[in-house]
C-alpha positions as CSV (number, residue, x, y, z in Angstrom):
1,M,19.9,15.6,-18.1
2,F,17.7,18.2,-16.3
3,L,15.9,20.4,-18.8
4,S,14.8,22.8,-15.9
5,R,16.1,23.8,-12.5
6,V,14.4,22.8,-9.3
7,K,12.4,25.6,-7.6
8,L,11.2,24.8,-4.2
9,E,9.6,26.4,-1.1
10,S,10.1,25.1,2.3
11,F,7.1,24.5,4.6
12,G,6.7,22.5,7.7
13,R,9.5,20.4,9.0
14,N,11.6,18.7,6.2
15,K,8.9,19.4,3.6
16,W,9.5,21.1,0.3
17,R,6.9,22.0,-2.4
18,L,7.9,22.3,-6.1
19,I,6.8,25.7,-7.4
20,E,7.5,25.0,-10.9
21,P,7.7,21.7,-12.9
22,L,11.0,19.8,-13.0
23,K,11.9,18.2,-16.2
24,Y,14.5,15.4,-16.7
25,L,15.6,13.9,-20.1
26,T,16.5,10.2,-19.6
27,T,19.2,8.3,-21.6
28,T,16.3,6.7,-23.5
29,V,15.0,10.2,-24.6
30,D,12.0,10.1,-22.5
31,V,11.0,13.2,-20.5
32,I,10.0,12.8,-16.9
33,T,8.1,15.8,-15.6
34,V,7.7,16.2,-11.7
35,P,4.6,18.5,-11.5
36,K,4.3,21.8,-9.7
37,G,3.0,21.3,-6.3
38,F,4.7,18.0,-5.6
39,V,5.8,17.7,-2.0
40,C,9.0,15.9,-1.1
41,D,11.6,15.8,1.7
42,L,14.6,16.0,-0.6
43,A,17.1,13.6,0.9
44,S,16.1,11.5,3.8
45,I,19.4,11.5,5.5
46,P,19.7,10.1,9.1
47,R,20.8,12.7,11.6
48,L,24.1,10.8,12.2
49,F,25.2,11.4,8.6
50,R,24.0,15.0,8.3
51,L,27.4,16.3,9.1
52,M,28.7,14.9,5.8
53,F,25.5,15.0,3.7
54,E,23.3,18.1,3.7
55,V,19.5,17.5,3.0
56,N,19.4,20.4,0.5
57,G,22.5,20.4,-1.5
58,R,23.7,20.2,-4.9
59,H,21.8,16.9,-5.2
60,R,18.3,18.6,-4.8
61,E,17.2,18.1,-8.4
62,A,18.1,14.4,-8.3
63,A,16.4,13.9,-4.9
64,T,13.3,15.5,-6.1
65,L,13.2,13.4,-9.2
66,H,13.9,10.2,-7.0
67,D,11.1,11.2,-4.5
68,W,8.7,11.5,-7.4
69,L,9.6,8.2,-8.9
70,Y,9.3,6.6,-5.5
71,Y,6.0,8.3,-4.8
72,R,4.7,6.9,-8.2
73,N,6.4,3.4,-7.6
74,G,8.4,3.9,-10.7
75,H,5.6,5.1,-13.0
76,A,7.6,7.9,-14.6
77,T,5.1,8.6,-17.5
78,K,2.0,7.0,-18.9
79,Y,4.2,4.6,-20.8
80,L,7.4,4.5,-18.9
81,Q,7.9,2.5,-15.6
82,F,11.1,1.9,-13.8
83,T,11.9,-0.7,-11.2
84,R,13.2,0.4,-7.8
85,K,16.8,-0.4,-8.8
86,Q,16.3,1.6,-11.9
87,C,14.9,4.6,-10.1
88,D,18.0,4.5,-7.8
89,G,20.2,4.3,-10.8
90,L,18.6,7.4,-12.2
91,F,19.2,9.1,-8.8
92,Y,23.0,8.3,-9.1
93,E,23.1,9.4,-12.7
94,A,21.3,12.7,-12.0
95,M,23.5,13.5,-9.0
96,I,26.7,13.0,-11.1
97,E,25.1,15.2,-13.9
98,S,24.4,17.9,-11.2
99,G,28.0,18.1,-10.1
100,V,27.8,15.9,-7.0
101,S,31.2,14.2,-6.3
102,A,31.4,10.6,-7.2
103,W,32.0,9.4,-3.7
104,K,29.0,11.4,-2.3
105,A,26.7,10.3,-5.1
106,W,27.8,6.6,-4.6
107,S,27.2,6.9,-0.8
108,M,23.8,8.4,-1.2
109,W,23.0,5.8,-3.9
110,A,24.1,3.1,-1.5
111,G,21.9,4.6,1.2
112,V,18.7,4.3,-1.0
113,R,19.7,0.8,-2.2
114,V,19.9,-0.3,1.5
115,G,17.0,1.6,3.0
116,G,14.8,2.8,0.1
117,W,12.7,-0.4,0.2
118,V,10.8,1.0,3.2
119,A,9.6,4.1,1.3
120,W,9.0,2.0,-1.9
121,S,6.9,-0.5,0.1
122,N,4.8,2.0,1.8
123,K,2.8,2.9,-1.3
């Protein structure tokens, strides 16, 4: 569950900067904090699919959290580390909690399961 709302500013092409920390409470009662100043691209949606899935939609908190976890290769806190699969699962869970429809959340989750290895491996 998100303990704060995402506050972003856009700069450059497809870049967003967090202007306040974003906090997420996991089901294991750990708080993940995405720090102020973190830069992300929200959802990396191929152009072909942007008619159905917007980059900056209801999923923006979940996408910011997911980008942070990928950026840190799953190191959510000093003592908490997730696998790529678990990060993707948190992305799905956070989208549903944010009111994203089940079909859209599943589609975006499937997209990161199929193509997310590229971003995960580039660290």
